[in-house]
One Martini backbone bead per residue (centre of mass of N, CA, C, O) as a GRO file, in nm:
protein
  283
    1MET     BB    1  -0.319  -5.471  -6.130
    2GLU     BB    2  -0.451  -5.180  -6.178
    3TYR     BB    3  -0.356  -4.892  -6.294
    4ARG     BB    4  -0.373  -4.595  -6.070
    5ILE     BB    5  -0.573  -4.308  -5.962
    6SER     BB    6  -0.639  -4.197  -5.626
    7THR     BB    7  -0.856  -3.979  -5.473
    8LEU     BB    8  -0.844  -3.887  -5.125
    9ALA     BB    9  -0.837  -3.561  -5.155
   10GLU     BB   10  -1.109  -3.318  -5.165
   11ASN     BB   11  -1.358  -3.089  -5.170
   12THR     BB   12  -1.524  -3.330  -5.295
   13ALA     BB   13  -1.757  -3.582  -5.281
   14GLY     BB   14  -1.763  -3.908  -5.482
   15ALA     BB   15  -1.898  -4.078  -5.237
   16PRO     BB   16  -2.024  -4.265  -5.016
   17ARG     BB   17  -1.892  -4.142  -4.708
   18ALA     BB   18  -1.730  -3.928  -4.806
   19ILE     BB   19  -1.475  -3.681  -4.776
   20GLY     BB   20  -1.473  -3.332  -4.790
   21GLU     BB   21  -1.178  -3.121  -4.845
   22TRP     BB   22  -0.956  -2.874  -4.828
   23GLY     BB   23  -0.764  -3.022  -5.083
   24PHE     BB   24  -0.495  -3.276  -5.151
   25SER     BB   25  -0.490  -3.630  -5.270
   26ALA     BB   26  -0.282  -3.893  -5.428
   27LEU     BB   27  -0.277  -4.228  -5.556
   28VAL     BB   28  -0.013  -4.415  -5.703
   29GLU     BB   29  -0.061  -4.721  -5.894
   30THR     BB   30   0.191  -4.952  -5.982
   31GLY     BB   31   0.420  -5.195  -6.076
   32GLU     BB   32   0.662  -5.025  -5.949
   33MET     BB   33   0.485  -4.806  -5.768
   34ASN     BB   34   0.379  -4.631  -5.464
   35ILE     BB   35   0.233  -4.296  -5.459
   36LEU     BB   36   0.206  -4.015  -5.249
   37TYR     BB   37   0.027  -3.712  -5.330
   38ASP     BB   38  -0.019  -3.578  -5.084
   39THR     BB   39  -0.246  -3.522  -4.764
   40GLY     BB   40  -0.409  -3.291  -4.707
   41ASP     BB   41  -0.612  -3.160  -4.415
   42GLY     BB   42  -0.621  -3.465  -4.231
   43LEU     BB   43  -0.890  -3.672  -4.292
   44GLY     BB   44  -0.953  -3.774  -4.588
   45ALA     BB   45  -0.731  -3.974  -4.676
   46VAL     BB   46  -0.786  -4.202  -4.470
   47HIS     BB   47  -1.091  -4.234  -4.495
   48ASN     BB   48  -1.106  -4.280  -4.811
   49ALA     BB   49  -0.909  -4.518  -4.820
   50GLU     BB   50  -1.093  -4.715  -4.672
   51LEU     BB   51  -1.317  -4.717  -4.888
   52LEU     BB   52  -1.083  -4.816  -5.111
   53GLU     BB   53  -0.886  -5.024  -4.982
   54VAL     BB   54  -0.620  -4.903  -4.875
   55ASP     BB   55  -0.269  -4.988  -4.838
   56PHE     BB   56  -0.032  -4.809  -4.673
   57THR     BB   57   0.208  -5.023  -4.655
   58LYS     BB   58   0.244  -4.997  -4.991
   59ILE     BB   59   0.385  -4.738  -4.967
   60ASP     BB   60   0.695  -4.594  -5.091
   61LYS     BB   61   0.616  -4.279  -5.143
   62ILE     BB   62   0.641  -3.920  -5.089
   63VAL     BB   63   0.484  -3.627  -5.235
   64LEU     BB   64   0.523  -3.270  -5.231
   65SER     BB   65   0.406  -2.990  -5.389
   66HIS     BB   66   0.374  -2.819  -5.115
   67SER     BB   67   0.344  -2.633  -4.791
   68HIS     BB   68   0.060  -2.630  -4.759
   69PHE     BB   69  -0.173  -2.748  -4.537
   70ASP     BB   70  -0.372  -2.884  -4.767
   71HIS     BB   71  -0.100  -3.091  -4.832
   72THR     BB   72   0.026  -3.164  -4.511
   73GLU     BB   73  -0.169  -3.227  -4.258
   74GLY     BB   74  -0.188  -3.555  -4.317
   75LEU     BB   75   0.087  -3.685  -4.244
   76PRO     BB   76   0.057  -3.826  -3.967
   77ASN     BB   77  -0.177  -4.017  -4.042
   78VAL     BB   78  -0.021  -4.157  -4.270
   79LEU     BB   79   0.232  -4.254  -4.115
   80LYS     BB   80   0.071  -4.434  -3.913
   81LYS     BB   81  -0.024  -4.629  -4.151
   82ILE     BB   82   0.253  -4.714  -4.275
   83LYS     BB   83   0.469  -4.821  -4.052
   84LYS     BB   84   0.736  -4.673  -4.177
   85GLU     BB   85   0.994  -4.589  -4.344
   86ILE     BB   86   0.984  -4.281  -4.554
   87GLU     BB   87   1.006  -4.108  -4.835
   88VAL     BB   88   1.015  -3.742  -4.860
   89ILE     BB   89   0.938  -3.526  -5.129
   90ALA     BB   90   1.079  -3.191  -5.157
   91ALA     BB   91   1.145  -2.883  -5.095
   92PRO     BB   92   1.382  -2.693  -4.927
   93ASP     BB   93   1.130  -2.480  -4.836
   94LEU     BB   94   0.928  -2.627  -4.642
   95TRP     BB   95   1.019  -2.426  -4.388
   96THR     BB   96   1.174  -2.157  -4.476
   97GLY     BB   97   0.914  -2.080  -4.670
   98GLU     BB   98   0.698  -1.932  -4.522
   99LYS     BB   99   0.341  -1.932  -4.502
  100TYR     BB  100   0.096  -1.677  -4.606
  101SER     BB  101  -0.223  -1.502  -4.532
  102THR     BB  102  -0.481  -1.228  -4.616
  103ARG     BB  103  -0.732  -1.374  -4.656
  104GLY     BB  104  -1.015  -1.264  -4.485
  105ARG     BB  105  -0.907  -1.017  -4.340
  106LEU     BB  106  -0.989  -0.749  -4.143
  107LYS     BB  107  -0.691  -0.738  -4.115
  108PRO     BB  108  -0.347  -0.697  -4.227
  109GLU     BB  109  -0.288  -1.002  -4.151
  110HIS     BB  110  -0.075  -1.284  -4.104
  111ARG     BB  111  -0.148  -1.618  -4.187
  112TYR     BB  112  -0.057  -1.927  -4.124
  113ILE     BB  113  -0.019  -2.192  -4.411
  114GLY     BB  114   0.173  -2.404  -4.347
  115ILE     BB  115   0.334  -2.643  -4.221
  116PRO     BB  116   0.232  -2.777  -3.894
  117TYR     BB  117   0.516  -2.928  -3.872
  118THR     BB  118   0.792  -3.070  -3.763
  119ARG     BB  119   1.054  -3.252  -3.853
  120PRO     BB  120   1.100  -3.428  -3.596
  121TYR     BB  121   0.812  -3.531  -3.572
  122LEU     BB  122   0.798  -3.675  -3.853
  123GLU     BB  123   1.050  -3.853  -3.810
  124GLY     BB  124   0.920  -4.005  -3.564
  125LEU     BB  125   0.705  -4.138  -3.790
  126GLY     BB  126   0.924  -4.200  -4.059
  127ALA     BB  127   1.033  -3.963  -4.198
  128ARG     BB  128   1.243  -3.910  -4.504
  129PHE     BB  129   1.403  -3.638  -4.627
  130THR     BB  130   1.393  -3.497  -4.966
  131LEU     BB  131   1.554  -3.189  -5.049
  132THR     BB  132   1.480  -3.049  -5.376
  133ARG     BB  133   1.506  -2.879  -5.700
  134GLU     BB  134   1.518  -3.136  -5.847
  135PRO     BB  135   1.453  -3.384  -6.023
  136VAL     BB  136   1.291  -3.705  -5.945
  137LYS     BB  137   1.364  -4.040  -5.979
  138LEU     BB  138   1.152  -4.306  -5.884
  139SER     BB  139   1.140  -4.446  -6.167
  140LYS     BB  140   1.128  -4.529  -6.486
  141ASN     BB  141   0.812  -4.367  -6.507
  142ILE     BB  142   0.877  -4.176  -6.248
  143MET     BB  143   0.850  -3.816  -6.171
  144THR     BB  144   0.963  -3.509  -6.096
  145THR     BB  145   0.998  -3.170  -6.183
  146GLY     BB  146   1.070  -2.978  -5.995
  147GLU     BB  147   1.157  -2.685  -6.062
  148ILE     BB  148   0.954  -2.427  -6.223
  149PRO     BB  149   0.975  -2.252  -6.487
  150ILE     BB  150   0.906  -1.952  -6.666
  151VAL     BB  151   0.732  -1.925  -7.005
  152THR     BB  152   0.473  -1.795  -6.992
  153ASP     BB  153   0.255  -1.492  -7.069
  154PHE     BB  154  -0.062  -1.553  -6.945
  155GLU     BB  155   0.043  -1.636  -6.669
  156LYS     BB  156  -0.009  -1.613  -6.311
  157ILE     BB  157   0.196  -1.574  -6.033
  158GLY     BB  158   0.011  -1.554  -5.789
  159GLU     BB  159  -0.112  -1.357  -5.514
  160ASP     BB  160  -0.206  -1.075  -5.305
  161TYR     BB  161  -0.244  -1.304  -5.040
  162LEU     BB  162   0.031  -1.457  -5.093
  163TRP     BB  163   0.301  -1.565  -4.878
  164HIS     BB  164   0.663  -1.545  -4.813
  165LYS     BB  165   0.969  -1.620  -4.672
  166VAL     BB  166   1.259  -1.396  -4.716
  167GLY     BB  167   1.429  -1.437  -4.479
  168ASP     BB  168   1.296  -1.158  -4.289
  169LYS     BB  169   1.078  -1.141  -4.521
  170LEU     BB  170   0.777  -1.056  -4.678
  171GLU     BB  171   0.653  -1.203  -4.982
  172LEU     BB  172   0.528  -1.262  -5.261
  173ASP     BB  173   0.433  -1.562  -5.388
  174ASP     BB  174   0.615  -1.773  -5.645
  175PHE     BB  175   0.653  -2.082  -5.595
  176PRO     BB  176   0.936  -2.262  -5.593
  177ASP     BB  177   0.803  -2.535  -5.452
  178ASP     BB  178   0.655  -2.620  -5.697
  179ARG     BB  179   0.527  -2.955  -5.790
  180ALA     BB  180   0.512  -3.235  -6.001
  181LEU     BB  181   0.378  -3.540  -6.135
  182ILE     BB  182   0.523  -3.802  -6.347
  183ILE     BB  183   0.376  -4.026  -6.593
  184ASN     BB  184   0.490  -4.274  -6.812
  185THR     BB  185   0.309  -4.375  -7.095
  186ASP     BB  186   0.180  -4.513  -7.386
  187ASN     BB  187  -0.034  -4.241  -7.371
  188GLY     BB  188   0.148  -4.068  -7.211
  189LEU     BB  189   0.130  -3.824  -6.995
  190VAL     BB  190   0.086  -3.803  -6.639
  191VAL     BB  191  -0.025  -3.512  -6.465
  192ILE     BB  192   0.022  -3.406  -6.128
  193VAL     BB  193  -0.154  -3.151  -5.941
  194GLY     BB  194  -0.208  -2.964  -5.664
  195CYS     BB  195  -0.214  -2.629  -5.775
  196ALA     BB  196  -0.042  -2.486  -5.991
  197HIS     BB  197   0.124  -2.220  -5.905
  198ARG     BB  198   0.308  -2.232  -6.183
  199CYS     BB  199   0.106  -2.322  -6.374
  200LEU     BB  200  -0.031  -2.533  -6.592
  201ILE     BB  201   0.110  -2.497  -6.870
  202ASN     BB  202   0.390  -2.454  -6.762
  203THR     BB  203   0.404  -2.740  -6.634
  204LEU     BB  204   0.364  -2.905  -6.895
  205TYR     BB  205   0.613  -2.806  -7.042
  206HIS     BB  206   0.813  -2.911  -6.827
  207ALA     BB  207   0.734  -3.207  -6.842
  208GLN     BB  208   0.828  -3.243  -7.131
  209LYS     BB  209   1.124  -3.165  -7.088
  210VAL     BB  210   1.215  -3.368  -6.852
  211SER     BB  211   1.099  -3.634  -7.008
  212GLY     BB  212   1.088  -3.620  -7.342
  213VAL     BB  213   0.766  -3.588  -7.369
  214LYS     BB  214   0.485  -3.472  -7.554
  215GLN     BB  215   0.264  -3.647  -7.477
  216ILE     BB  216  -0.066  -3.591  -7.321
  217GLY     BB  217  -0.305  -3.779  -7.152
  218ALA     BB  218  -0.299  -3.628  -6.855
  219VAL     BB  219  -0.464  -3.409  -6.613
  220ILE     BB  220  -0.441  -3.380  -6.246
  221GLY     BB  221  -0.604  -3.139  -6.041
  222GLY     BB  222  -0.495  -2.839  -5.936
  223CYS     BB  223  -0.518  -2.513  -6.129
  224HIS     BB  224  -0.547  -2.223  -6.013
  225LEU     BB  225  -0.841  -2.053  -6.129
  226VAL     BB  226  -1.024  -1.910  -5.909
  227ASP     BB  227  -0.897  -1.596  -5.983
  228ALA     BB  228  -0.929  -1.600  -6.280
  229PRO     BB  229  -0.973  -1.471  -6.565
  230GLU     BB  230  -1.136  -1.553  -6.851
  231GLU     BB  231  -0.902  -1.514  -7.046
  232ARG     BB  232  -0.711  -1.717  -6.912
  233ILE     BB  233  -0.891  -1.964  -6.921
  234MET     BB  234  -0.917  -1.973  -7.234
  235LYS     BB  235  -0.610  -2.000  -7.286
  236THR     BB  236  -0.582  -2.265  -7.135
  237ILE     BB  237  -0.776  -2.428  -7.310
  238ALA     BB  238  -0.629  -2.381  -7.577
  239ALA     BB  239  -0.365  -2.521  -7.483
  240LEU     BB  240  -0.489  -2.800  -7.428
  241LYS     BB  241  -0.571  -2.841  -7.723
  242GLU     BB  242  -0.288  -2.807  -7.849
  243LEU     BB  243  -0.172  -3.050  -7.669
  244ASP     BB  244  -0.385  -3.284  -7.666
  245VAL     BB  245  -0.543  -3.345  -7.410
  246LYS     BB  246  -0.739  -3.622  -7.319
  247ASN     BB  247  -0.737  -3.558  -6.994
  248VAL     BB  248  -0.937  -3.352  -6.753
  249GLY     BB  249  -0.890  -3.346  -6.393
  250VAL     BB  250  -1.046  -3.149  -6.166
  251SER     BB  251  -0.951  -2.959  -5.864
  252HIS     BB  252  -1.000  -2.765  -5.595
  253CYS     BB  253  -0.848  -2.460  -5.721
  254THR     BB  254  -0.994  -2.418  -5.995
  255GLY     BB  255  -1.290  -2.368  -5.996
  256LEU     BB  256  -1.612  -2.348  -6.111
  257ARG     BB  257  -1.585  -2.163  -6.354
  258ALA     BB  258  -1.348  -2.307  -6.490
  259ALA     BB  259  -1.478  -2.587  -6.498
  260ALA     BB  260  -1.721  -2.509  -6.674
  261LEU     BB  261  -1.557  -2.415  -6.919
  262MET     BB  262  -1.411  -2.682  -6.963
  263ALA     BB  263  -1.658  -2.860  -7.004
  264ARG     BB  264  -1.762  -2.708  -7.254
  265GLU     BB  265  -1.485  -2.718  -7.433
  266LEU     BB  266  -1.389  -3.041  -7.377
  267GLY     BB  267  -1.594  -3.236  -7.290
  268ASP     BB  268  -1.497  -3.569  -7.270
  269ARG     BB  269  -1.216  -3.480  -7.141
  270PHE     BB  270  -1.380  -3.407  -6.895
  271PHE     BB  271  -1.342  -3.408  -6.522
  272PHE     BB  272  -1.433  -3.458  -6.199
  273ASN     BB  273  -1.192  -3.471  -5.930
  274MET     BB  274  -1.286  -3.644  -5.674
  275ALA     BB  275  -1.336  -3.797  -5.401
  276CYS     BB  276  -1.282  -4.135  -5.509
  277THR     BB  277  -1.151  -4.111  -5.765
  278ARG     BB  278  -1.076  -4.328  -6.050
  279PHE     BB  279  -0.782  -4.352  -6.261
  280PRO     BB  280  -0.680  -4.514  -6.528
  281ILE     BB  281  -0.372  -4.664  -6.629
  282LYS     BB  282  -0.242  -4.696  -6.945
  283LYS     BB  283   0.025  -4.920  -7.063
   0.00000   0.00000   0.00000
């Protein structure tokens, strides 16, 4: 079978009868292992997987990029399709770092936007959680980034409407739970990001560091540039060119303005990574 990444949930539908929903989910299928990265906002992952004839029982592990609902709400539907105990890898603050938003509120109230389910409920459906800040080696050529330190100076972590609970207080979220998935191929790293809340270029630098591989063949997923000023977007594009990333497939929270600028500047390297998009992994 061809090694590939299939996007199961994304804001836009990329095939007839596909569902577009705010969120992200991608299935990585290789000769070593099949990994589901994020589960979307509830309906899209399972529905679109059926269109792509995905067999959920062949999924070996689940990785969660962070605890926002639009990346975790599909967990029960997915677990019911998997029909077996399965390891779910995420940050230690999957539940303790409760997530809130004040965006779009008529009053300055905090709306909960974290994982909508309790740990016992999900464990009852077969989830077996590994919660760690460290990178996790999933197979010979696949790993998570673990917690991503901040090294870039032009990227901004967090927004003034996204919050998390630290102890008994709410603070602006700097997303210590954010992590990406890294696949090492003969053509360089393929890095999958759910939202890149710890910032896209910053994440790519960390992927290079923890993997020991400099070449980046592709980056796929949400780049969280939806609220970014044009100066930051252009610096991000310049960094992608400097890193010589061969394929940039954007999704979800990248934002249409940022995506349009990327398309203009990156040319054939760019593609819209919509629901039901399949990206072949060349080994």
